[in-house]
N, C-alpha and C positions, 0 to 999 in steps of 0.2 A: 541425649538425642541430638544429632547434628542436623539442624533444620536450616535449609536455605530457601530464599524467596526469589522466584524467577518471575518478575513483573506480575505478581499477584498469585502465581501458582506456587504453593509451598510443598517442599519435598523433604522427607526424612531420609537423608543420604546415609545409607548403611554400607560402610566400608569394612565391616568386620570379616568379610570373606576374602579380604586381600591380606597379603603378608606385609610386614614392615620391611623397609621404611616407606614402601610405596603408599600405603594407606595414610601415613602421617603427611607425606608430601602432598597428596590430594587435599587433605584437610587444610593445609596451609594455603594452597591455591584458592580454595573456595571460602576462606575465612571472611572476606569482605561481604559476601552474600549471606552470611549466617545471620539468623534472626532468632528471637525468642517468640514462639508462636503466640503466646498470650498478649504480647506487646505490639504486634504488628498492626493490628487494627485495619485489616484489609477490607472488611465490610462487604465481602462478596460471598461469604458462606462456604468457601472451599475448606474441606478438611485437609490436614496434612497427609499427603500420600507417600507411601514408601517408594524409594528408588534404590534398588539393591545393586551393588557392584561387587561381584564375587568371582573368584577363580574356579573354573571347572576342572575336573580331573584331566581333561585333554589339553589343558593349558589356555584355552580361550577364557574370556572374561565376559560375564553377563553385564549388560548396561541397561537396567530396567527391563524393557521388553525386547531389547536387541542383544547382539553378541558382537564382541570385538575379537577378531582373529589376528590382529597385527601384533607388533612388538609392544613391550611395555613403554618404550619411549613415545609411542604414538597414542597411548591410552588417555593422557590428559585431554588432548584435543578431541578424541573420539567421545569422551565423557561430556565435554562441553557441547558438542553437536547433539548428542543424544538428549541431554537435559533441555537444550533450547527447543528441539523439535517436539519433545513431549509437552513442554510448557506452552508452546504455540497451539497445540491441540486443545489443551485445557482452557486457554484464554480466548479461543475463537468465538466470535459473536459477542464478547463482553467489552474488550478494548479494541481500539484501532491499533493495529500492529504494523509498525514501520521498520524496514531494514535501515537502521540509522544508528549513528553514534549519538549519545546523549551527554550533555555537559550542563552544569548548573552553577548559578551564583549562590552565595551564602543565604540569600532570602528564598531559595527554592526555584527561582526563575530558570527554566530549562529550555535549552535550544536542542532541537532534533536536527542532526545533519544527515540528510537522506542521500544514499548512494548505493549503486549496485555492488555486488561482491567484487572485491579486487580494486575498488576505486579509492581506497584510502581511509575508510572509517576508523580502523584501528590505529592507523598512523595519526589521524586527527585526534583520537582520544589520548594517545601518548603525548602528542605535542601540546595539546590544549589543557590536558588534565592536571597540569601543574599550576594553572591559573584559575581553572574552574573545577568544581567537583565532578568526579567521574560517576556517571549514571550507567552507561553501557557502551560497548564498542560495536554492538551488533543489532540490538532490538530495543526500540523505544515503544512502550505501550501507553496509550493515552485513553483515559476514560471519557465519557460524554461531557463531564463537567470540566475537562481540561487537566485533571489530575494525571501526573506522570508516575508510572510504577517502575522502579529501578530494576536493573538486571546487572548487578555489580559482579559479573563473572570475571574469571581470568581473561586477560587479553590474548587473542589468538594472533601471534606475530609470525609473519612469513619468514622462513629460515633464510632465504636468499632469492635474488632475482631469477636465478636459474631454476628454482624450485617453488614456483608461485603457490602451488596447492599444498606444500608441506609446511605445517605450522606448529610452533611450539607455544605452550601456555606460560604466561607470566602473571603473577598476582599483581593487582593494583598497588599493593604496598611495596612490592619489590621494585616497581617502576617509579615509585615516589608520587603517585597520583593522589590528589586531594579527595577527601571524603565529601560526598554530596549530603545535603540536609536530609532529614527523615521525610519531610513533606515537600513534594515537588509539584510544580504546575507549569504547563506549557507556556512559553513566552514567544516562541517563533519556530517555524519549520523552514529550514534552509536546504535547498537542493545543491549538492556539491557537483562542480564541474572543474576537473583538473585539466589545465591547458599547459603542457610543458613548454610551448613556444610563446607564452604570454610575455610581452616585452615590458610591461609596466607593473605597477602594484596590483594586488588583488582587488577585485571589483565585487561589491555586494549590491545587488540591484533587485528592485521589485519586478516580478514577472506577472503576466496575466493568469487568471485562475484556470482557464482551460488548459493552457500550456503546462502549468504546474501539475494539474491532475494527470495529464498524459504522461508526465515524467515520473510521478510518484506512484501511480497505480501498480506498475510492475515491481515496485519496491515495497510492496505491502503483502501481508499474509491474511488469508481468510476474509478478504474484504466482502465477499458475497454473503458471509454469515451474519453481517451486521444488518440491522434495520435501517433503511434509507442510506445505503453505503456512500453514495456520492455526496449526499447532504452532509453526513458526518465528516467526510474528508474535506469538503470545501470549507466548512466552518472552521476546522482546525488549521487549514492552510491560510485562512484569512487572519488568524491570530497574530497580534503584533503588527498589524498593517501589512502583512504579507499577502501573497507568497513571495519568498526570497530565493535568489540564486546567487551562489558564491563562485566566481571564476577566479582561479588561482594557479600559480605555478608550484609553490611549496606551501603546504598548510601551516608551517611554522610562521609564515608571514601574516597569518590571519587572526592571531590572538586578539588584537585590539578590536577588529571588526566583530568577532563573535561576542566578545564581552559587551560591546556597544549594543548589538542587536538584542542580546539577552537582557541588558539593563534598561533599555529605553522602550522595548516592546512589551510592556507589562499588561496593557489592556487590549482587548480584541478590537481590531480596527473594523471599520464598516466594510462589509463584504461587497464585491461588485454586484451590479444588478444581474440577477439570475432568474431564469424561468425553469421551474422544476417540472418533471414529468413523473407521475406516480410509478413506484416500483411494483413488481409483481413476482410472487413466488412461482417458479416454473417447475412443473412436473417433468419427468423424463419423457413421458408420452408427448407433452406439449412441445418440448424442444425438438423431438424427433419429427413431429408433424411439420414444424416450420422449416426444419432443415431439408425435409424431403419435398416440400411444397414448391420451392422455386429453385430450379437448377439453372445452370448457365444457359441451357437450351431454351428453357421457358422464359428467361430474361430477354433473350433475343426476340421472343414472340410478343413482347409488350408493345402495344400500339397506343395511339391517343385515346382510344375508347376503353382501354383496359382499366379495370378497377384494381387499385392497390391499397394496401394498408401496412402499418408498421408491423414488423415481426415482433414476437414476444421478447421482452428484454427485462433485465433486472432493475436498471435505473438509468436516468438520463438527465442532463441539464444543458441549458443553452445560456451562453454568456458572451457578450461582445461579438455577436454575429457568427458564433461557432457553437456546434453541438457536440457533446461527447456522450456516447452510448455505451453502457456497461452490459455486456452479455456474459453468460457463464463461461464462454471460451475465449473471449477477447474484449478489448476496449477499443472503440473506433472513434476517431475524430472526423467530424463532418464540417468542412468549411463552406462559407459562401452559399451558393445555390443549393447544395446538398443539405445544408442546415435548414434553409428556408423550407424546402420541400418536406423534409422529415417533420418539422414543426407543424406544417399544414396538415399532416396526416393524423390528426387527432381522431379522425373517423375515416372510413373508407372513401376514397375519391377516385375519379377517373383522372388519367394523365392530363386530359384537356382542362379539367377544373384546376389542376395544379399550375397550369400556365398562368391562369388569372391570379393565383396567389403569388407567384413569382414576380409578375409584372407589378402587382400592387406594392410589393416590398422593395424591389430592386429597379423598377422602371421598365419601360418597353424596350424591346430589342428586336431587330428584324429577323433574328434567328431564334426567337423565344421558344417556338414549338420544338425545334430540333434540339436545342440545348436542354430543355426540360426532359424531353423524351430520353435522351442519352443519359442524363443524370439519374433518372428513375431506373433505367436499365443497370447502371452502375450500382445503385443501392440494392437492386434485386440480386445482382451477382455477389454482392457482399452479404447477402441474406439479411439486410436491414429492413427490407420491405418484402412482403409476399404479394403475389398477384394471382388473379384469375384471368387467364388469357382467353376465356370464352366470352369476353366482353359483356358479362353481367352488368346491369346498371346498379348504381349505388343503392337504390331503394331495395332491390331484390337481395343484394348482398347483406344489407343491414338486417333483413328479415331472416337470413339464413342462420340456422342454429350453430353452424361451425365457423362462422365468419364474424364474430363479435369484434368490435373495436376494443382492444384490451387496455389502452392507455388513455388517460385524460389529464390535461393540465391541472395541477392542484394549486398553483400560485399564479 
């Protein structure tokens, strides 16, 4: 049985339905990810599940639950994508899943290099994988205790600059990449930023937590499936005194910096001061209620006597005078005054009451009323607060069965 491990999801890769030498070629490509099921010690209770790749009479190829209708030359990349997507579904809610390259020192210290598709994660894996062990060129899965689960898949290499989305698969052995240790732990998360015009050497710098979250959330999978998703993400970003950002022109110039951050960032650094807001599971009906409750037209009707409250959301945190709010459909960054007002709405308040909160935090301003009113309207337009424009007072709203304050600070 040819069993591979995809960041904790094990698959029995059945290639018997393919002719030779195609089947043997695929086995060679996936040899680095092959495991002995009894020796993996995943500890997550997953059974080995079948993944069948077989030729149909019409010439198409089944890929698990999908079908490949392209050429055999494109089959290895299609298989890689299908296995990754199936594994992401199985691991959702268990590990924090980052779109990242993973590289490890001999002691298992692992750096996750986070970047969007097409930003050079595979190039980084190829360039750095001769100095550090190859963990993945695409997905880094991190458990709550910081353990990293490898995905030693073939590397998906772009054929040429004119064919950005056409990729061929190359095994880690073919490319001469080092093997990662069996047991891996996160030492740092680094956000990649390639600047072709950078005039000097690459720069590895610490960045603030909220900025890092804003950059990393779009490069994650199934974040909403985790319990306390922003809490989990912030804790991991703070590992190794992070978060970190690497600005570079050519990734080949960054080997020493990556080795340094992997080797020196062994313990979790102290996280920045953070105020958490409790997360809440949202039903479809609740999401629809809030989406329908405040339209742009109603936002324009908000006045100083209007009572507003936070809309239902999945998770939120405030750090360094900025708030980041995680909704099912989006992640929103609230700076300055917007952050102050959103924090103050731990219970329904009138806009006039919010002026007092703003002045207590930021000082008096001759235009405080107008500034707060317009900011609340902006929050309403963004559906981050909902309003009752019939000017109910806060006591009446608190007593209303459909207007409960859904979020309370927990730290």
